[in-house]
N, C-alpha and C positions, 0 to 999 in steps of 0.2 A: 319240390321244389324248395330251395333254400331260401330260408327266410332271415332278415339279419335287422337289426335297428341299427346298425350303424355300417360303413362298409362303401363298398364301389361295385355296382355289380358291372363284370365284366366278360359274361358267358351268360350264354340263355338258362333260365331257370332260378336267376338268381333275383332278388328284390331287397329293396331298402327304403326303410321309412324314414323321412327327412325330417330331422329334428331341430336345422336352425339353416341361414341361408349360406353360411361359410362352407356345409356339407355339400348342400347343393350345385355350388358354384365348385367344388373341387371333383364332383362327381358326374355331373349330367353333360352331356354335348352342349355344345353355346346354342345354339338353334335347332329348330323352335322350344325343347323343354325348358331352357334356362330363361329363358325370354317370359315364358309362360309363368314358370316358377316366379320369378319376379314381380309381373303383375299381380298375381294373386297375392304374394307376401306383402305390397304395397298397399293392399286394400285394408280401408280403416278397420278397427276392430279391439272391443277390450283386449287387456292384456291377458293372456294365456288362454285366448279362443282363437275360433278361425273366423273368417270373413261370414260375413251374410250374404245371400242372394243377391239384395239389395246392391250391393257393392257391384255387383258385374255389368260392365258397359263393354258391348259388345266391339265396340269401337277401339276399344283398347285391344281385342283379340284378333283384330282383322288378320295379320299375318300368321296365325293359327287356325284359322277357321275350315280351310280343308283337312285338315287332321283333329280334328275338336268333336268330343263327343261333352255334352250337359245330359244328366239324366237324374232323375228324383226316385228317391225309395217311398215307395207309398205305404200308408198305413199298413195294408195286408202282406206288406214285406218285398213285393215282384218290387223291381225297378223300370221306370218309363225313360224311354231315350226321347227326351225333349228335341234334341239337334244332334245330328250326326254330320259331319263333314264329306263334303265331294269323295275326298281320298278314300274315305272308311266306305264308303257308299260304294264304289269303285269295285275295292278290293272285296269286298263283302258280294256283290251281285246281290244284292238286298237292300234294300232301305229300312233302316230302325227307325227313323224318326216318327213318332206319333204310336209307336210301338211299346207294349209291356216286354219283358226278357222272356215270360212264358209264352208269348205270341211268336217268341224267333222259330224261323224253319229248324227240322230235326238236324238239318246236317251244323248246324252252330252250337257247338257245350256251350250251356248256358251255366253250368255250375260254378266252371272255374269264374266264369265271367261275373257273377253275382257274390262271388265266396271275394272277389278282389274289392268290387264296389264294399262290400258290407266292412269289408278290414280298413280300409279308407274312414269311414263316417266312426265305427265302433272306437277305432283309435285318437282320432282328430288329429290327425297326421298325412301328408302329401305321402304318397307311394311310388318310386321308380322303379321299374323293371324291366329288363332285357327275356324276352319270352321266344319259343320255337316250336313249331307244331303244323298240325293242319287247320288249319282256320277258314273263315268264310269262303273264298275259294277252293277250297280241296286240296289245294296245295300249299307244300312242306313251306313254311316262312320264317325267317326270323324279324322279329319286331320290337320296337323299345314302345313304353305306356309309360306316362305319366298321370296320375289320380291324383286330385286335389280336391279334400271336403270343403263344402260352404254348407252354411247354416240358416235354417227360417228365421222371420225374425225376433222370433224368442230363445235364438241360441241353439238348438236342438238340428243337429249334424242329418242333413237330410238331401242335399246334391252333393254330386260329383263332377265337376269341371274336368275335364281330361282331355290328352293330347296321345293320339297313336301315330306310329311313324314304322313304317316296314321299312325294309331292308333296299328296296327301289326307291323308294321316297327319300330316303335318310342318301343316298348318291346324291339326290338334286340337291340337297342340304347341305352336301359336303362333308357328312358326316360317318361316312363307308369305314372309316379307320377306327371308329367305337362301336362297329357293328361286327367287326371279322373275328 
């Protein structure tokens, strides 16, 4: 996988850590990724930090809910899925809500998922990527993922708010041209 600090992922396997709203606007398809990024970016926070979980208002996220994940890194390093939207659950044929990554079925490769979540929290930067591979339903798919870090009230990066959209869902959002 190619990891870059700047740029525009335009093919599977590329990822970018987003450092500004301008960069996000230039690289992400408008719906739902840019909308979610703009909501996250608008939440109050001290300069140079990431928003706190307390800033999260589900009403703000209504349009993204089917493709949303909300994950917490636990003190033992495992990740706990607090929420997984309906499109994610139906694609996965598995309900991750209320489960640790270590409890996921064997057919789900958890190391790359945990690695992506950890990288967002360690860098305190959003991450956008286009991925291809055999995923949850055991079929080859291309999908895009935006991961946004959130902190505890004490400022410790602990939570990841994300949006995952598969190529089939993207067609319904009018994003197919960004995924071909």
